Backbone bond lengths (Angstrom), bond angles and torsions (degrees), N, CA, C in turn:
res aa  C-N    CA-C-N  psi(-1)  N-CA   C-N-CA  omega(-1)  CA-C   N-CA-C  phi
1 M - - - 1.450 - - 1.531 110.34 -
2 N 1.319 117.04 -43.04 1.450 122.20 -178.83 1.523 111.33 -64.90
3 I 1.316 117.90 -36.99 1.462 122.05 179.10 1.530 110.17 -66.74
4 G 1.306 117.49 -37.75 1.458 121.76 179.84 1.520 112.21 -63.76
5 I 1.320 115.74 -44.55 1.467 119.90 179.38 1.523 110.31 -65.99
6 T 1.312 117.08 -41.54 1.469 121.14 178.52 1.522 110.43 -61.86
7 L 1.329 116.14 -44.97 1.459 120.99 179.28 1.528 110.99 -62.31
8 M 1.329 117.00 -40.77 1.464 121.14 178.97 1.529 110.89 -64.41
9 V 1.314 117.72 -44.42 1.465 121.33 -179.31 1.524 110.49 -65.36
10 V 1.329 117.08 -43.66 1.471 120.38 178.76 1.530 109.85 -62.53
11 G 1.311 117.82 -40.98 1.465 121.44 179.26 1.512 111.81 -64.80
12 M 1.308 117.05 -44.03 1.464 120.25 -179.22 1.530 111.17 -66.60
13 V 1.325 117.35 -40.56 1.464 120.64 178.02 1.527 110.03 -65.21
14 T 1.316 117.36 -38.55 1.461 121.16 178.76 1.524 110.97 -63.91
15 V 1.320 116.95 -47.72 1.468 120.86 179.65 1.524 110.00 -62.51
16 F 1.316 118.30 -43.69 1.453 121.58 179.43 1.530 110.95 -62.02
17 S 1.331 117.13 -41.87 1.469 121.22 179.07 1.522 111.45 -64.28
18 V 1.339 116.68 -43.15 1.461 120.55 179.46 1.528 110.00 -63.31
19 L 1.326 117.83 -41.36 1.457 120.42 178.35 1.527 111.61 -64.11
20 L 1.312 118.33 -39.94 1.466 120.80 176.61 1.523 111.39 -63.00
21 I 1.330 116.76 -39.83 1.465 120.48 177.93 1.529 110.09 -64.54
22 I 1.332 117.62 -41.70 1.465 121.12 179.15 1.527 110.42 -63.06
23 I 1.333 117.85 -42.61 1.467 121.18 179.51 1.526 110.53 -63.82
24 A 1.326 117.33 -43.68 1.468 121.11 -179.40 1.531 110.59 -64.02
25 L 1.330 117.45 -44.23 1.466 120.32 179.74 1.531 111.18 -67.31
26 S 1.313 117.48 -35.71 1.462 120.49 178.01 1.523 110.78 -64.72
27 N 1.332 116.94 -44.36 1.467 120.20 178.00 1.529 111.08 -63.53
28 L 1.324 117.02 -38.68 1.452 121.09 177.49 1.534 110.35 -63.18
29 L 1.318 116.81 -44.83 1.465 121.31 178.83 1.524 110.96 -62.42
30 I 1.315 117.69 -41.82 1.471 121.40 178.68 1.525 110.08 -61.64
31 N 1.318 117.42 -44.28 1.471 120.69 -179.94 1.521 111.36 -64.25
32 I 1.324 117.13 -41.34 1.470 120.72 179.32 1.519 110.34 -64.28
33 V 1.320 117.24 -45.70 1.464 120.54 -179.20 1.522 110.54 -63.84
34 N 1.323 118.26 -39.94 1.463 120.88 179.27 1.524 112.26 -65.25
35 K 1.328 117.80 -31.74 1.460 120.45 178.14 1.524 111.46 -77.80
36 V 1.316 117.08 -39.24 1.462 121.19 -177.25 1.522 111.00 -75.13
37 A 1.315 117.69 -46.25 1.469 122.11 -177.14 1.522 108.98 -128.86
38 P 1.342 117.48 82.39 1.462 118.96 -179.50 1.525 111.38 -66.07
39 E 1.311 115.20 155.80 1.457 121.63 -178.97 1.519 109.68 -64.23
40 E 1.325 115.66 137.41 1.455 120.28 -179.23 1.524 110.14 -69.33
41 Q 1.313 115.49 141.00 1.453 120.73 177.72 1.526 108.80 -78.09
42 E 1.313 115.88 138.30 1.456 119.42 178.24 1.521 108.99 -69.61
43 K 1.307 114.90 136.33 1.454 119.38 177.12 1.522 108.49 -71.68
44 A 1.303 115.18 142.71 1.462 119.54 179.25 1.519 108.59 -63.40
45 K 1.307 114.87 129.37 1.456 119.11 179.97 1.521 109.36 -69.62
46 A 1.299 114.40 133.79 1.456 119.50 179.08 1.523 109.09 -68.69
47 V 1.292 115.26 135.94 1.453 119.98 178.41 1.518 108.08 -76.02
48 Q 1.319 115.29 122.62 1.449 119.56 -178.92 1.520 109.13 -89.54
49 T 1.307 113.93 134.90 1.461 117.64 174.10 1.511 107.09 -88.44
50 S 1.297 115.96 131.42 1.454 119.61 -176.61 1.512 109.97 -116.39
51 R 1.299 114.53 152.21 1.460 120.61 177.90 1.518 108.26 -88.51
52 P 1.312 117.37 143.27 1.468 119.13 178.82 1.527 111.15 -69.91
53 V 1.315 115.43 150.41 1.462 121.62 178.81 1.517 108.07 -82.42
54 S 1.306 116.42 141.12 1.460 119.88 -178.55 1.533 110.20 -65.40
55 P 1.325 117.74 152.89 1.468 121.09 -178.66 1.527 112.94 -60.51
56 E 1.332 117.79 -33.80 1.467 120.22 179.18 1.527 111.44 -65.25
57 V 1.322 115.15 -44.94 1.471 119.65 179.68 1.525 109.88 -66.38
58 M 1.321 116.74 -39.26 1.474 120.58 179.03 1.522 110.87 -61.68
59 E 1.312 117.23 -41.57 1.464 120.81 179.52 1.522 110.79 -66.31
60 I 1.323 117.61 -39.26 1.467 121.09 177.68 1.524 110.21 -63.39
61 I 1.315 116.48 -41.85 1.471 120.43 178.90 1.522 109.94 -64.64
62 R 1.329 117.87 -42.94 1.471 120.83 178.32 1.523 111.41 -60.54
63 Q 1.319 116.51 -44.46 1.466 120.27 -179.82 1.530 111.06 -64.58
64 A 1.330 117.11 -40.67 1.465 120.57 179.89 1.525 110.71 -64.31
65 V 1.322 116.76 -45.06 1.463 120.55 179.79 1.522 110.16 -64.60
66 S 1.347 116.74 -40.73 1.460 120.57 179.35 1.528 111.16 -63.11
67 K 1.330 116.22 -41.38 1.464 120.10 -179.11 1.529 111.06 -69.10
68 I 1.319 116.68 -43.19 1.472 120.36 -177.92 1.523 111.15 -66.30
69 T 1.335 117.22 -38.02 1.467 120.51 -175.70 1.516 112.60 -97.51
70 N 1.326 117.70 10.85 1.469 122.66 -179.22 1.527 112.38 56.41
71 G 1.318 116.38 40.27 1.454 121.44 176.94 1.508 114.83 81.53
72 K 1.334 118.96 1.31 1.460 121.39 -177.52 1.523 112.39 -91.84
73 G 1.331 116.75 -22.45 1.465 120.48 -178.16 1.508 111.57 -86.63
74 R 1.325 115.65 159.02 1.448 121.41 -178.66 1.515 108.32 -144.91
75 V 1.317 117.20 137.16 1.461 122.39 178.76 1.522 107.68 -88.64
76 A 1.343 115.67 118.83 1.448 119.54 -179.72 1.513 111.37 -88.86
77 E 1.324 116.79 -41.44 1.456 119.92 -175.74 1.510 109.18 -159.92
78 V 1.315 115.96 141.39 1.452 121.98 174.46 1.520 106.71 -128.70
79 V 1.322 115.63 124.97 1.463 120.41 -178.22 1.513 107.92 -120.31
80 K 1.293 116.38 128.58 1.455 122.76 178.14 1.520 107.91 -93.80
81 A 1.308 115.60 121.43 1.468 119.76 -177.66 1.499 111.36 -82.82
C-alpha cells in the first residue's frame, strides 16, 4: 500500500513538473517570435466617399423596414457604395 501511494505521488509530481516546463518553454518561444517577427500593423482603411441615396429610394427603404418590423424599426443611415 505504501509503495502505491509513493508511486502515485512521484508520478503526479513528475507530470506537474513536465507541464510547468512546457508552459515556460511555450512562453519563451512566444516572446522570441514576437521580437523576431512582430505582428504587422493594419493599414489604415481608406475613407470611401459615398454618394447620397435618392429621396425616393430612402422612402422605399423606410417603408420596407417599417413593414417588416411592424413599425418598431427605424432607418438611421443608408450609404450607397
